[in-house]
N, C-alpha and C positions, 0 to 999 in steps of 0.2 A: 712331214715329221709325224709326231705323235697325234696331233689334232687331225691330220688327214686320215690316219688309221682309225681313229675314233669315229669320225664321220662316215668312213667306209663301212664300219661295223654297224652303225645305225642304219645306213642304207640297206645293208644285207638283211637286217631284222625287218625293216619296213617292206622289202620285197617279199619276204617269207610270209609276213602277216597279210599282205595283199593277196597272195596266192591262196591262202587259207580262207579269207573272206569271200573271194570269188567262187570257191568250191564248197562253201559252207552247206549249201543245200544238198549236194551230192553225198557229203560225208556226215550229215546230220549234226552239224556243229552249231546250229541255232539253239537258243534256249538257255535256261539257267543251269549252272553247274551244281548249285545246292548250298553254297556258302554266301557270306556277305563280306563286302570290303570295308575299309576303315571309315567310309562315309555312311555305312549302313545300307548300301545298295546291293541288290542281288548280283552275284558274280555270274557272268555269262561264260559259256564254254570257250568262246573266242577270246574273252578277257584272259583266261588262264593260258591259252596257247600263245597269245601275244606277249604276255608278261614273261613267260619262259623263254620266248625267242629273244626278247630284249636282254634279259639277264645273261643268257648264254652267249649271245654275240658280244656284249660288252665285256664280260669276264674273259672271253677268249682273246679279245683285242689287246689285253695287257696294258690298257691305257687309263683305266679308272681305278681309283682307290676305294670309292664307295658309290652305291647306287641307291636312289630313293624312288620307289614306285608307288603309285596310287593303290596298287593291289596288295601291298605288303604293309604290315603294321610297323615294322622296324626297318631301319636302313640295312642294306646288304653290303657288308664289308668284303673287299677282295684282299686276300692275304699275300704277302711277299712269297715268292718272287714274281707273282703275276699282277701285282698292283702297278698303278701308274700315277700320273700327276693331276688327274681330273676327278671331279664328282659329277655324276650324271643323275638328273631327275627326269622322270617321265611318267606319262599316262600312255601306255602303249596302244590303247584302242579307245580313244575318247568318242563318246556317243554310241557305245556298243548297245545300249538299250534301245537305240533307234534302228538297228540293222534290219530287223524284220519289216519295218515300215519304209525301207528304201530311202532313208534320210542320210545326209552326209555324215561321214565318220572320218577320223584322222588320228594322227599321233602327235602328241605334244611332248617336247623335250627341252631341257636346258642343260648347258654344260658350264661348269665352274672350275676354275683352276684351284687346286688344293693349295692352301696357304702354307708356306714353309714354317715349320715349328708350331703348326696349329693343332697339334695333338693327333689322335687316332684317325680322324676323318676330315 
């Protein structure tokens, strides 16, 4: 059902992110992008790529009503008719500041069922 589609979309985003991380040296994707995130940390180029991959994959899945990312100041709302019954929260590339030191990185996400009658998100 819808949860399966949502998890498949997350899987697709993770595979895309993995391919970009593996090829980061070839395409000069290491280093800071130039801005800071909501925690005041320098945003890395791979943070931006990973965040866009997650947002695009989840929006296209038509399973989420809202998304909350560590990289964005505000929640990302998905408008009808493309919205679904879930809210996704994520840090698409946790540990990105450690990539150049060859330390473990990963993706953190949570999925919550939207409450019926719970308002806009």
